[in-house]
PDB file of N, CA, C and O in Angstrom:
ATOM      1  N   UNK A   1      85.639  81.580   9.224  1.00  0.00           N
ATOM      2  CA  UNK A   1      85.363  81.570  11.202  1.00  0.00           C
ATOM      3  C   UNK A   1      86.683  82.418  11.869  1.00  0.00           C
ATOM      4  O   UNK A   1      87.792  82.227  11.370  1.00  0.00           O
ATOM      5  N   UNK A   2      86.581  83.048  12.632  1.00  0.00           N
ATOM      6  CA  UNK A   2      88.017  83.131  13.493  1.00  0.00           C
ATOM      7  C   UNK A   2      88.144  82.136  14.669  1.00  0.00           C
ATOM      8  O   UNK A   2      87.220  81.693  15.351  1.00  0.00           O
ATOM      9  N   UNK A   3      89.387  81.885  14.773  1.00  0.00           N
ATOM     10  CA  UNK A   3      89.820  81.254  15.996  1.00  0.00           C
ATOM     11  C   UNK A   3      89.144  81.816  17.445  1.00  0.00           C
ATOM     12  O   UNK A   3      88.596  81.083  18.268  1.00  0.00           O
ATOM     13  N   UNK A   4      89.262  82.879  17.535  1.00  0.00           N
ATOM     14  CA  UNK A   4      88.762  83.311  18.597  1.00  0.00           C
ATOM     15  C   UNK A   4      87.100  82.983  18.802  1.00  0.00           C
ATOM     16  O   UNK A   4      86.643  82.708  19.911  1.00  0.00           O
ATOM     17  N   UNK A   5      86.529  83.030  17.959  1.00  0.00           N
ATOM     18  CA  UNK A   5      85.190  82.734  18.320  1.00  0.00           C
ATOM     19  C   UNK A   5      84.427  81.219  18.107  1.00  0.00           C
ATOM     20  O   UNK A   5      83.219  80.992  18.042  1.00  0.00           O
ATOM     21  N   UNK A   6      85.467  80.357  18.031  1.00  0.00           N
ATOM     22  CA  UNK A   6      84.809  78.830  18.444  1.00  0.00           C
ATOM     23  C   UNK A   6      84.544  78.726  20.059  1.00  0.00           C
ATOM     24  O   UNK A   6      85.047  79.298  21.026  1.00  0.00           O
ATOM     25  N   UNK A   7      83.282  77.498  19.870  1.00  0.00           N
ATOM     26  CA  UNK A   7      83.654  77.277  21.422  1.00  0.00           C
ATOM     27  C   UNK A   7      84.639  76.295  22.040  1.00  0.00           C
ATOM     28  O   UNK A   7      85.463  75.764  21.295  1.00  0.00           O
ATOM     29  N   UNK A   8      84.623  75.986  23.442  1.00  0.00           N
ATOM     30  CA  UNK A   8      85.312  75.220  24.036  1.00  0.00           C
ATOM     31  C   UNK A   8      85.261  73.145  23.394  1.00  0.00           C
ATOM     32  O   UNK A   8      84.277  72.423  23.551  1.00  0.00           O
ATOM     33  N   UNK A   9      86.330  72.789  22.860  1.00  0.00           N
ATOM     34  CA  UNK A   9      86.499  71.172  22.649  1.00  0.00           C
ATOM     35  C   UNK A   9      85.271  70.996  21.475  1.00  0.00           C
ATOM     36  O   UNK A   9      84.257  70.298  21.478  1.00  0.00           O
ATOM     37  N   UNK A  10      85.730  71.785  20.642  1.00  0.00           N
ATOM     38  CA  UNK A  10      85.409  71.953  18.941  1.00  0.00           C
ATOM     39  C   UNK A  10      86.622  71.849  18.204  1.00  0.00           C
ATOM     40  O   UNK A  10      87.406  72.788  18.060  1.00  0.00           O
ATOM     41  N   UNK A  11      86.776  70.710  17.739  1.00  0.00           N
ATOM     42  CA  UNK A  11      87.695  70.613  16.480  1.00  0.00           C
ATOM     43  C   UNK A  11      87.642  71.145  14.661  1.00  0.00           C
ATOM     44  O   UNK A  11      86.727  71.151  13.837  1.00  0.00           O
ATOM     45  N   UNK A  12      88.996  71.519  14.601  1.00  0.00           N
ATOM     46  CA  UNK A  12      88.319  72.635  13.353  1.00  0.00           C
ATOM     47  C   UNK A  12      89.722  72.870  12.707  1.00  0.00           C
ATOM     48  O   UNK A  12      90.658  73.152  13.456  1.00  0.00           O
ATOM     49  N   UNK A  13      89.911  72.777  11.447  1.00  0.00           N
ATOM     50  CA  UNK A  13      90.905  72.869  10.416  1.00  0.00           C
ATOM     51  C   UNK A  13      91.533  74.404  10.070  1.00  0.00           C
ATOM     52  O   UNK A  13      90.904  75.284   9.483  1.00  0.00           O
ATOM     53  N   UNK A  14      92.749  74.504  10.509  1.00  0.00           N
ATOM     54  CA  UNK A  14      93.394  75.719  10.015  1.00  0.00           C
ATOM     55  C   UNK A  14      93.510  76.529   8.532  1.00  0.00           C
ATOM     56  O   UNK A  14      94.022  76.010   7.540  1.00  0.00           O
ATOM     57  N   UNK A  15      93.058  77.612   8.557  1.00  0.00           N
ATOM     58  CA  UNK A  15      92.971  77.627   6.623  1.00  0.00           C
ATOM     59  C   UNK A  15      93.726  78.977   6.716  1.00  0.00           C
ATOM     60  O   UNK A  15      94.016  79.481   5.631  1.00  0.00           O
ATOM     61  N   UNK A  16      94.043  79.560   7.696  1.00  0.00           N
ATOM     62  CA  UNK A  16      95.099  80.944   7.287  1.00  0.00           C
ATOM     63  C   UNK A  16      95.273  81.970   8.461  1.00  0.00           C
ATOM     64  O   UNK A  16      94.549  82.560   9.263  1.00  0.00           O
ATOM     65  N   UNK A  17      96.512  81.886   8.171  1.00  0.00           N
ATOM     66  CA  UNK A  17      97.395  82.933   9.763  1.00  0.00           C
ATOM     67  C   UNK A  17      97.291  84.604   8.896  1.00  0.00           C
ATOM     68  O   UNK A  17      97.541  84.931   7.736  1.00  0.00           O
ATOM     69  N   UNK A  18      96.916  85.201   9.822  1.00  0.00           N
ATOM     70  CA  UNK A  18      97.063  86.717   9.262  1.00  0.00           C
ATOM     71  C   UNK A  18      98.455  87.700   9.972  1.00  0.00           C
ATOM     72  O   UNK A  18      98.499  88.921  10.122  1.00  0.00           O
ATOM     73  N   UNK A  19      99.312  86.851  10.252  1.00  0.00           N
ATOM     74  CA  UNK A  19     100.500  87.619  11.018  1.00  0.00           C
ATOM     75  C   UNK A  19     101.401  87.451   9.815  1.00  0.00           C
ATOM     76  O   UNK A  19     101.312  86.559   8.971  1.00  0.00           O
ATOM     77  N   UNK A  20     102.434  88.608   9.865  1.00  0.00           N
ATOM     78  CA  UNK A  20     103.885  88.542   9.211  1.00  0.00           C
ATOM     79  C   UNK A  20     105.169  88.517   9.958  1.00  0.00           C
ATOM     80  O   UNK A  20     105.248  88.937  11.113  1.00  0.00           O
ATOM     81  N   UNK A  21     106.092  88.066   9.354  1.00  0.00           N
ATOM     82  CA  UNK A  21     107.567  87.995   9.788  1.00  0.00           C
ATOM     83  C   UNK A  21     107.535  87.112  11.200  1.00  0.00           C
ATOM     84  O   UNK A  21     106.803  86.125  11.270  1.00  0.00           O
ATOM     85  N   UNK A  22     108.232  87.456  12.139  1.00  0.00           N
ATOM     86  CA  UNK A  22     108.762  86.982  13.340  1.00  0.00           C
ATOM     87  C   UNK A  22     107.641  85.806  14.004  1.00  0.00           C
ATOM     88  O   UNK A  22     107.980  84.647  14.243  1.00  0.00           O
ATOM     89  N   UNK A  23     106.197  86.373  14.255  1.00  0.00           N
ATOM     90  CA  UNK A  23     105.015  86.243  14.766  1.00  0.00           C
ATOM     91  C   UNK A  23     104.774  84.995  14.102  1.00  0.00           C
ATOM     92  O   UNK A  23     104.768  83.946  14.746  1.00  0.00           O
ATOM     93  N   UNK A  24     104.598  85.022  13.015  1.00  0.00           N
ATOM     94  CA  UNK A  24     104.372  84.144  12.132  1.00  0.00           C
ATOM     95  C   UNK A  24     104.533  82.710  11.930  1.00  0.00           C
ATOM     96  O   UNK A  24     103.859  81.681  11.904  1.00  0.00           O
ATOM     97  N   UNK A  25     106.132  83.247  11.756  1.00  0.00           N
ATOM     98  CA  UNK A  25     106.924  82.219  11.988  1.00  0.00           C
ATOM     99  C   UNK A  25     107.075  81.115  13.365  1.00  0.00           C
ATOM    100  O   UNK A  25     107.134  79.886  13.319  1.00  0.00           O
ATOM    101  N   UNK A  26     107.116  82.041  14.609  1.00  0.00           N
ATOM    102  CA  UNK A  26     106.752  81.193  15.601  1.00  0.00           C
ATOM    103  C   UNK A  26     105.449  80.154  15.666  1.00  0.00           C
ATOM    104  O   UNK A  26     105.445  78.974  16.016  1.00  0.00           O
ATOM    105  N   UNK A  27     104.374  80.966  15.225  1.00  0.00           N
ATOM    106  CA  UNK A  27     103.037  79.729  14.754  1.00  0.00           C
ATOM    107  C   UNK A  27     103.731  79.168  14.187  1.00  0.00           C
ATOM    108  O   UNK A  27     104.223  78.235  14.821  1.00  0.00           O
ATOM    109  N   UNK A  28     104.053  79.273  13.217  1.00  0.00           N
ATOM    110  CA  UNK A  28     104.570  77.861  12.396  1.00  0.00           C
ATOM    111  C   UNK A  28     105.063  76.954  13.073  1.00  0.00           C
ATOM    112  O   UNK A  28     104.684  75.791  12.937  1.00  0.00           O
ATOM    113  N   UNK A  29     106.226  77.394  14.136  1.00  0.00           N
ATOM    114  CA  UNK A  29     106.891  76.125  14.781  1.00  0.00           C
ATOM    115  C   UNK A  29     106.238  75.775  15.843  1.00  0.00           C
ATOM    116  O   UNK A  29     106.595  74.787  16.485  1.00  0.00           O
ATOM    117  N   UNK A  30     105.334  76.411  16.149  1.00  0.00           N
ATOM    118  CA  UNK A  30     104.420  75.495  17.482  1.00  0.00           C
ATOM    119  C   UNK A  30     103.412  74.677  16.475  1.00  0.00           C
ATOM    120  O   UNK A  30     102.589  74.067  17.157  1.00  0.00           O
ATOM    121  N   UNK A  31     103.203  74.459  14.979  1.00  0.00           N
ATOM    122  CA  UNK A  31     102.555  73.454  14.592  1.00  0.00           C
ATOM    123  C   UNK A  31     100.764  74.377  14.182  1.00  0.00           C
ATOM    124  O   UNK A  31      99.656  73.906  13.922  1.00  0.00           O
ATOM    125  N   UNK A  32     101.246  75.746  14.302  1.00  0.00           N
ATOM    126  CA  UNK A  32     100.018  76.449  13.819  1.00  0.00           C
ATOM    127  C   UNK A  32     100.100  76.613  12.137  1.00  0.00           C
ATOM    128  O   UNK A  32     100.367  77.704  11.633  1.00  0.00           O
ATOM    129  N   UNK A  33      99.907  75.722  11.539  1.00  0.00           N
ATOM    130  CA  UNK A  33      99.903  75.171   9.903  1.00  0.00           C
ATOM    131  C   UNK A  33      98.600  75.160   9.368  1.00  0.00           C
ATOM    132  O   UNK A  33      97.662  74.445   9.721  1.00  0.00           O
ATOM    133  N   UNK A  34      98.635  76.294   8.200  1.00  0.00           N
ATOM    134  CA  UNK A  34      97.138  75.781   7.650  1.00  0.00           C
ATOM    135  C   UNK A  34      97.247  74.315   7.065  1.00  0.00           C
ATOM    136  O   UNK A  34      98.317  73.802   6.736  1.00  0.00           O
ATOM    137  N   UNK A  35      95.703  73.552   6.953  1.00  0.00           N
ATOM    138  CA  UNK A  35      95.423  72.279   6.650  1.00  0.00           C
ATOM    139  C   UNK A  35      95.464  71.513   8.615  1.00  0.00           C
ATOM    140  O   UNK A  35      94.841  70.509   8.959  1.00  0.00           O
ATOM    141  N   UNK A  36      96.335  72.339   9.510  1.00  0.00           N
ATOM    142  CA  UNK A  36      96.391  71.293  10.280  1.00  0.00           C
ATOM    143  C   UNK A  36      95.192  71.342  11.331  1.00  0.00           C
ATOM    144  O   UNK A  36      94.563  72.398  11.271  1.00  0.00           O
ATOM    145  N   UNK A  37      94.698  70.336  12.373  1.00  0.00           N
ATOM    146  CA  UNK A  37      93.813  70.674  13.519  1.00  0.00           C
ATOM    147  C   UNK A  37      94.015  71.290  14.277  1.00  0.00           C
ATOM    148  O   UNK A  37      95.200  71.553  14.481  1.00  0.00           O
ATOM    149  N   UNK A  38      93.038  71.847  15.090  1.00  0.00           N
ATOM    150  CA  UNK A  38      93.516  72.845  16.298  1.00  0.00           C
ATOM    151  C   UNK A  38      91.674  72.338  16.925  1.00  0.00           C
ATOM    152  O   UNK A  38      90.588  72.173  16.368  1.00  0.00           O
ATOM    153  N   UNK A  39      92.212  72.246  18.402  1.00  0.00           N
ATOM    154  CA  UNK A  39      90.464  72.256  18.899  1.00  0.00           C
ATOM    155  C   UNK A  39      91.224  73.150  20.387  1.00  0.00           C
ATOM    156  O   UNK A  39      92.303  73.034  20.969  1.00  0.00           O
ATOM    157  N   UNK A  40      89.919  74.110  20.589  1.00  0.00           N
ATOM    158  CA  UNK A  40      89.940  74.892  21.573  1.00  0.00           C
ATOM    159  C   UNK A  40      89.217  74.062  23.005  1.00  0.00           C
ATOM    160  O   UNK A  40      88.069  73.677  23.229  1.00  0.00           O
ATOM    161  N   UNK A  41      90.426  74.013  23.765  1.00  0.00           N
ATOM    162  CA  UNK A  41      90.238  73.042  25.019  1.00  0.00           C
ATOM    163  C   UNK A  41      89.813  73.801  26.356  1.00  0.00           C
ATOM    164  O   UNK A  41      89.364  73.096  27.259  1.00  0.00           O
ATOM    165  N   UNK A  42      89.899  74.957  26.530  1.00  0.00           N
ATOM    166  CA  UNK A  42      90.079  75.761  27.513  1.00  0.00           C
ATOM    167  C   UNK A  42      89.250  77.519  27.596  1.00  0.00           C
ATOM    168  O   UNK A  42      89.206  78.064  26.493  1.00  0.00           O
ATOM    169  N   UNK A  43      89.076  77.756  27.936  1.00  0.00           N
ATOM    170  CA  UNK A  43      88.882  79.707  28.042  1.00  0.00           C
ATOM    171  C   UNK A  43      89.126  80.214  29.816  1.00  0.00           C
ATOM    172  O   UNK A  43      88.613  79.751  30.835  1.00  0.00           O
ATOM    173  N   UNK A  44      89.860  81.043  29.679  1.00  0.00           N
ATOM    174  CA  UNK A  44      89.937  81.793  30.828  1.00  0.00           C
ATOM    175  C   UNK A  44      88.769  82.337  31.324  1.00  0.00           C
ATOM    176  O   UNK A  44      87.730  82.046  30.732  1.00  0.00           O
ATOM    177  N   UNK A  45      88.713  83.122  32.364  1.00  0.00           N
ATOM    178  CA  UNK A  45      87.609  84.251  32.387  1.00  0.00           C
ATOM    179  C   UNK A  45      87.905  85.150  31.297  1.00  0.00           C
ATOM    180  O   UNK A  45      88.970  85.465  30.765  1.00  0.00           O
ATOM    181  N   UNK A  46      86.662  85.500  31.085  1.00  0.00           N
ATOM    182  CA  UNK A  46      86.074  86.239  29.777  1.00  0.00           C
ATOM    183  C   UNK A  46      87.493  85.751  28.171  1.00  0.00           C
ATOM    184  O   UNK A  46      88.081  86.401  27.307  1.00  0.00           O
ATOM    185  N   UNK A  47      87.459  84.997  28.386  1.00  0.00           N
ATOM    186  CA  UNK A  47      87.845  84.559  27.160  1.00  0.00           C
ATOM    187  C   UNK A  47      89.168  85.096  26.697  1.00  0.00           C
ATOM    188  O   UNK A  47      89.326  85.356  25.504  1.00  0.00           O
ATOM    189  N   UNK A  48      90.113  85.273  27.563  1.00  0.00           N
ATOM    190  CA  UNK A  48      91.616  86.078  27.730  1.00  0.00           C
ATOM    191  C   UNK A  48      92.157  85.607  28.290  1.00  0.00           C
ATOM    192  O   UNK A  48      91.733  85.544  29.444  1.00  0.00           O
ATOM    193  N   UNK A  49      93.317  84.991  28.043  1.00  0.00           N
ATOM    194  CA  UNK A  49      93.578  83.897  26.938  1.00  0.00           C
ATOM    195  C   UNK A  49      92.547  82.582  27.218  1.00  0.00           C
ATOM    196  O   UNK A  49      91.791  82.236  28.126  1.00  0.00           O
ATOM    197  N   UNK A  50      92.955  82.072  25.939  1.00  0.00           N
ATOM    198  CA  UNK A  50      92.398  80.417  25.751  1.00  0.00           C
ATOM    199  C   UNK A  50      93.151  79.390  25.529  1.00  0.00           C
ATOM    200  O   UNK A  50      94.014  79.446  24.652  1.00  0.00           O
ATOM    201  N   UNK A  51      92.959  78.275  26.281  1.00  0.00           N
ATOM    202  CA  UNK A  51      94.172  77.148  25.123  1.00  0.00           C
ATOM    203  C   UNK A  51      93.786  76.363  24.128  1.00  0.00           C
ATOM    204  O   UNK A  51      92.608  76.007  24.164  1.00  0.00           O
ATOM    205  N   UNK A  52      94.404  76.013  23.304  1.00  0.00           N
ATOM    206  CA  UNK A  52      94.434  74.994  22.271  1.00  0.00           C
ATOM    207  C   UNK A  52      95.419  74.162  21.878  1.00  0.00           C
ATOM    208  O   UNK A  52      96.606  74.486  21.923  1.00  0.00           O
ATOM    209  N   UNK A  53      95.007  73.056  21.474  1.00  0.00           N
ATOM    210  CA  UNK A  53      95.183  72.309  21.418  1.00  0.00           C
ATOM    211  C   UNK A  53      96.061  71.828  19.976  1.00  0.00           C
ATOM    212  O   UNK A  53      95.324  71.564  19.026  1.00  0.00           O
ATOM    213  N   UNK A  54      97.211  71.724  19.784  1.00  0.00           N
ATOM    214  CA  UNK A  54      97.414  71.551  18.172  1.00  0.00           C
ATOM    215  C   UNK A  54      99.216  70.403  18.299  1.00  0.00           C
ATOM    216  O   UNK A  54     100.358  70.594  18.716  1.00  0.00           O
ATOM    217  N   UNK A  55      98.528  69.397  17.720  1.00  0.00           N
ATOM    218  CA  UNK A  55      99.592  68.248  17.599  1.00  0.00           C
ATOM    219  C   UNK A  55      99.976  67.945  19.087  1.00  0.00           C
ATOM    220  O   UNK A  55     101.145  67.926  19.473  1.00  0.00           O
ATOM    221  N   UNK A  56      98.906  67.712  19.880  1.00  0.00           N
ATOM    222  CA  UNK A  56      99.490  67.206  21.247  1.00  0.00           C
ATOM    223  C   UNK A  56      99.908  68.239  21.850  1.00  0.00           C
ATOM    224  O   UNK A  56     100.408  68.032  22.956  1.00  0.00           O
ATOM    225  N   UNK A  57      99.860  69.488  21.415  1.00  0.00           N
ATOM    226  CA  UNK A  57     100.385  70.226  22.515  1.00  0.00           C
ATOM    227  C   UNK A  57      99.609  71.280  22.946  1.00  0.00           C
ATOM    228  O   UNK A  57      98.608  71.503  22.264  1.00  0.00           O
ATOM    229  N   UNK A  58      99.784  71.894  23.776  1.00  0.00           N
ATOM    230  CA  UNK A  58      98.379  73.046  24.480  1.00  0.00           C
ATOM    231  C   UNK A  58      99.294  74.006  24.239  1.00  0.00           C
ATOM    232  O   UNK A  58     100.471  73.710  24.444  1.00  0.00           O
ATOM    233  N   UNK A  59      99.046  75.025  23.873  1.00  0.00           N
ATOM    234  CA  UNK A  59      99.226  76.307  23.620  1.00  0.00           C
ATOM    235  C   UNK A  59      98.122  77.344  24.026  1.00  0.00           C
ATOM    236  O   UNK A  59      96.955  77.201  23.661  1.00  0.00           O
ATOM    237  N   UNK A  60      98.747  78.902  25.172  1.00  0.00           N
ATOM    238  CA  UNK A  60      97.839  79.676  25.478  1.00  0.00           C
ATOM    239  C   UNK A  60      97.370  80.731  24.179  1.00  0.00           C
ATOM    240  O   UNK A  60      98.440  80.763  23.571  1.00  0.00           O
ATOM    241  N   UNK A  61      96.573  81.478  23.504  1.00  0.00           N
ATOM    242  CA  UNK A  61      97.019  82.504  22.652  1.00  0.00           C
ATOM    243  C   UNK A  61      95.828  83.554  23.432  1.00  0.00           C
ATOM    244  O   UNK A  61      94.770  83.249  23.982  1.00  0.00           O
ATOM    245  N   UNK A  62      96.557  85.065  23.202  1.00  0.00           N
ATOM    246  CA  UNK A  62      95.735  85.525  23.650  1.00  0.00           C
ATOM    247  C   UNK A  62      93.898  85.880  22.703  1.00  0.00           C
ATOM    248  O   UNK A  62      93.664  85.115  21.767  1.00  0.00           O
ATOM    249  N   UNK A  63      93.099  86.676  22.939  1.00  0.00           N
ATOM    250  CA  UNK A  63      92.268  86.489  22.155  1.00  0.00           C
ATOM    251  C   UNK A  63      92.560  87.162  20.765  1.00  0.00           C
ATOM    252  O   UNK A  63      92.254  86.491  19.779  1.00  0.00           O
ATOM    253  N   UNK A  64      93.191  88.577  20.533  1.00  0.00           N
ATOM    254  CA  UNK A  64      93.624  89.108  19.697  1.00  0.00           C
ATOM    255  C   UNK A  64      94.606  88.391  18.702  1.00  0.00           C
ATOM    256  O   UNK A  64      94.709  88.637  17.501  1.00  0.00           O
ATOM    257  N   UNK A  65      95.393  87.345  19.512  1.00  0.00           N
ATOM    258  CA  UNK A  65      95.800  86.625  18.692  1.00  0.00           C
ATOM    259  C   UNK A  65      95.043  85.917  17.631  1.00  0.00           C
ATOM    260  O   UNK A  65      95.088  85.882  16.401  1.00  0.00           O
ATOM    261  N   UNK A  66      94.330  85.364  18.568  1.00  0.00           N
ATOM    262  CA  UNK A  66      93.447  83.585  17.974  1.00  0.00           C
ATOM    263  C   UNK A  66      92.263  84.639  16.697  1.00  0.00           C
ATOM    264  O   UNK A  66      91.744  84.196  15.672  1.00  0.00           O
ATOM    265  N   UNK A  67      92.150  86.088  17.267  1.00  0.00           N
ATOM    266  CA  UNK A  67      91.028  86.642  15.724  1.00  0.00           C
ATOM    267  C   UNK A  67      91.657  86.210  14.465  1.00  0.00           C
ATOM    268  O   UNK A  67      91.069  86.067  13.393  1.00  0.00           O
ATOM    269  N   UNK A  68      93.041  85.997  14.722  1.00  0.00           N
ATOM    270  CA  UNK A  68      93.594  86.747  13.098  1.00  0.00           C
ATOM    271  C   UNK A  68      94.241  84.988  12.153  1.00  0.00           C
ATOM    272  O   UNK A  68      94.938  84.651  11.196  1.00  0.00           O
ATOM    273  N   UNK A  69      93.498  84.441  13.140  1.00  0.00           N
ATOM    274  CA  UNK A  69      93.787  82.963  12.336  1.00  0.00           C
ATOM    275  C   UNK A  69      92.255  82.364  12.225  1.00  0.00           C
ATOM    276  O   UNK A  69      91.427  82.342  13.135  1.00  0.00           O
ATOM    277  N   UNK A  70      92.049  81.763  10.536  1.00  0.00           N
ATOM    278  CA  UNK A  70      91.147  81.656  10.076  1.00  0.00           C
ATOM    279  C   UNK A  70      91.014  79.861  10.245  1.00  0.00           C
ATOM    280  O   UNK A  70      91.888  79.073   9.886  1.00  0.00           O
ATOM    281  N   UNK A  71      89.562  79.450  10.944  1.00  0.00           N
ATOM    282  CA  UNK A  71      89.698  78.130  10.664  1.00  0.00           C
ATOM    283  C   UNK A  71      88.271  77.741   9.931  1.00  0.00           C
ATOM    284  O   UNK A  71      87.431  78.583   9.611  1.00  0.00           O
ATOM    285  N   UNK A  72      88.154  76.430   9.738  1.00  0.00           N
ATOM    286  CA  UNK A  72      86.725  75.921   9.231  1.00  0.00           C
ATOM    287  C   UNK A  72      86.590  74.595   9.397  1.00  0.00           C
ATOM    288  O   UNK A  72      87.598  73.936   9.655  1.00  0.00           O
ATOM    289  N   UNK A  73      85.261  73.936   9.272  1.00  0.00           N
ATOM    290  CA  UNK A  73      85.290  72.617   9.736  1.00  0.00           C
ATOM    291  C   UNK A  73      85.955  71.461   8.408  1.00  0.00           C
ATOM    292  O   UNK A  73      86.003  71.391   7.180  1.00  0.00           O
ATOM    293  N   UNK A  74      86.470  70.535   9.867  1.00  0.00           N
ATOM    294  CA  UNK A  74      87.228  69.643   9.532  1.00  0.00           C
ATOM    295  C   UNK A  74      86.296  69.019   8.185  1.00  0.00           C
ATOM    296  O   UNK A  74      86.719  68.066   7.531  1.00  0.00           O
TER     297      UNK A  74
END
């Protein structure tokens, strides 16, 4: 399932990140690592962007970026 499809307050595990180059490296630096737990905290109007919690850090991602991150149940 894609990260952009989950509901608020749902905890999942990151499986795969479909970015390449500097953007993938930046997400890794922020804690978006396969196997890491992620939780969708809040959604803005039209769900774009949404706020996610990774390693006690809150990060906003646009829907098109969250769509490139695959997650599964813990």
